[in-house]
C-alpha positions in Angstrom: -0.3 -0.3 -0.2 1.2 3.3 -0.9 2.0 6.0 1.4 -0.4 8.4 -0.1 -3.0 5.5 -0.4 -2.3 5.0 3.3 -2.7 8.8 3.9 -6.0 9.0 2.9 -7.6 5.7 4.6 -6.5 7.0 7.6 -8.0 10.0 7.6 -11.3 8.2 6.1 -10.5 6.9 9.5 -10.7 10.3 11.4 -14.2 11.6 8.8 -15.8 8.4 10.2 -14.7 8.7 13.9 -15.4 12.9 13.1 -18.6 11.6 11.1 -18.0 14.4 8.6 -19.8 13.5 6.1 -18.5 16.6 3.4 -14.7 14.8 4.5 -15.6 11.4 3.6 -17.3 11.6 0.7 -13.7 14.0 -0.9 -11.7 11.0 0.4 -13.5 8.1 -1.4 -13.7 10.3 -4.7 -10.4 10.3 -3.8 -9.1 6.6 -3.1 -12.1 5.8 -6.4 -9.9 7.7 -8.9 -6.9 6.3 -7.3 -7.3 2.9 -6.9 -9.4 3.2 -10.9 -6.0 4.1 -12.1 -7.7 7.5 -13.2 -5.9 9.4 -10.7 -3.0 10.7 -12.6 -5.3 12.6 -15.4 -7.8 13.5 -13.3 -5.8 14.5 -10.2 -3.6 17.3 -11.9 -7.1 18.8 -13.1 -8.9 18.9 -9.8 -5.5 20.3 -8.3 -5.5 23.5 -11.3 -9.4 24.0 -11.4 -10.4 22.1 -8.1 -10.3 25.8 -5.9 -12.2 27.6 -8.5 -14.8 25.2 -9.0 -15.2 25.1 -5.4 -15.3 28.9 -5.2 -18.0 28.4 -7.9 -20.3 26.3 -6.5 -20.6 28.7 -3.0 -20.7 31.8 -4.8 -24.2 29.8 -6.5 -25.0 29.1 -3.4 -25.2 32.2 -1.9 -27.1 34.1 -4.7 -29.4 31.3 -5.2 -31.5 33.9 -2.8 -31.6 36.6 -5.3 -32.0 34.2 -7.8 -35.3 33.4 -6.2 -36.5 36.6 -5.4 -36.1 35.9 -2.2 -33.4 38.9 -1.8 -33.8 41.9 -4.2 -32.9 45.5 -3.9 -35.2 46.1 -0.7 -33.4 44.1 1.0 -30.4 45.2 0.3 -31.6 48.6 1.2 -32.7 47.3 4.1 -30.0 45.7 5.7 -27.4 48.9 5.2 -28.9 50.3 8.0 -27.8 47.7 10.2 -24.4 47.9 11.9 -24.8 43.9 11.2 -24.6 44.3 7.8 -21.6 47.1 7.7 -19.7 44.6 9.8 -20.4 41.9 7.1 -19.5 44.0 3.8 -16.3 44.9 6.1 -16.0 40.8 6.8 -16.9 39.8 3.2 -14.1 42.3 1.7 -10.9 41.1 4.3 -12.4 37.9 3.4 -11.9 38.3 -0.3 -8.5 40.2 0.4 -7.3 37.6 2.8 -8.2 35.1 -0.3 -6.4 36.6 -2.7 -3.2 36.8 -0.4 -3.7 33.0 0.0 -3.1 32.2 -4.1 -0.2 33.8 -3.7 1.0 32.9 -1.1 0.2 29.0 -2.5 1.7 30.0 -5.5 5.2 31.4 -4.1 5.3 28.6 -1.4 4.0 25.2 -1.9 5.5 23.6 1.3 3.2 25.3 2.7 -0.2 23.8 1.6 0.7 21.1 3.3 0.3 21.8 6.6 -2.7 24.5 5.4 -4.3 21.1 4.2 -3.4 19.3 7.8 -4.7 22.1 9.5 -8.1 22.6 7.6 -8.5 18.4 7.7 -8.2 18.5 11.8 -10.8 21.0 12.0 -13.1 19.5 9.6 -12.7 16.6 11.8 -12.5 17.2 14.8 -14.5 20.6 15.4 -17.1 20.0 12.6 -15.4 23.0 10.4 -15.8 23.2 6.4 -13.3 23.5 4.2 -12.8 26.8 2.6 -10.1 26.5 5.7 -7.4 26.7 2.6 -7.3 30.1 1.0 -8.2 31.8 4.1 -5.7 29.8 6.4 -3.4 31.0 3.6 -4.4 34.7 3.3 -3.8 34.7 7.4 -0.9 33.0 7.0 0.5 35.5 4.7 -0.5 38.4 6.5 1.1 36.9 9.8 4.2 36.2 8.0 4.5 39.5 6.9 4.0 40.9 10.0 6.4 38.4 11.7 9.1 39.3 8.9 8.5 43.2 9.5 9.7 42.8 13.1 12.2 39.7 12.7 
């Protein structure tokens, strides 16, 4: 059994113990691709385009209330009267900027990816987190590294 297969099986066991269906499904998909011999072709595609696909799907899910008419211009203008809406707006801007910096960090320092992936998997498995962490995590890491570099 290869090291990568063993690692995936270990992660599958963790996801079963944690009862995290998203992580289980992701690992089962990877295991099936690996075992049936399509991994070489499909993994590079998923690795290069998967984050964009995921971000697109999340964006579609977030925009559904607009498409269904649940959220319109009236709700938008009403919400901007709330301080919580402004906090959410500013948070959205910060997260988008951190995500951009995360992409930069992952492109410049791919070795960081290992720690981010392990941290994300731990958060998913142990704390019922959601796998949006790698880009935001990389962005936070990027900013922390810049602050550390400034003082070091």
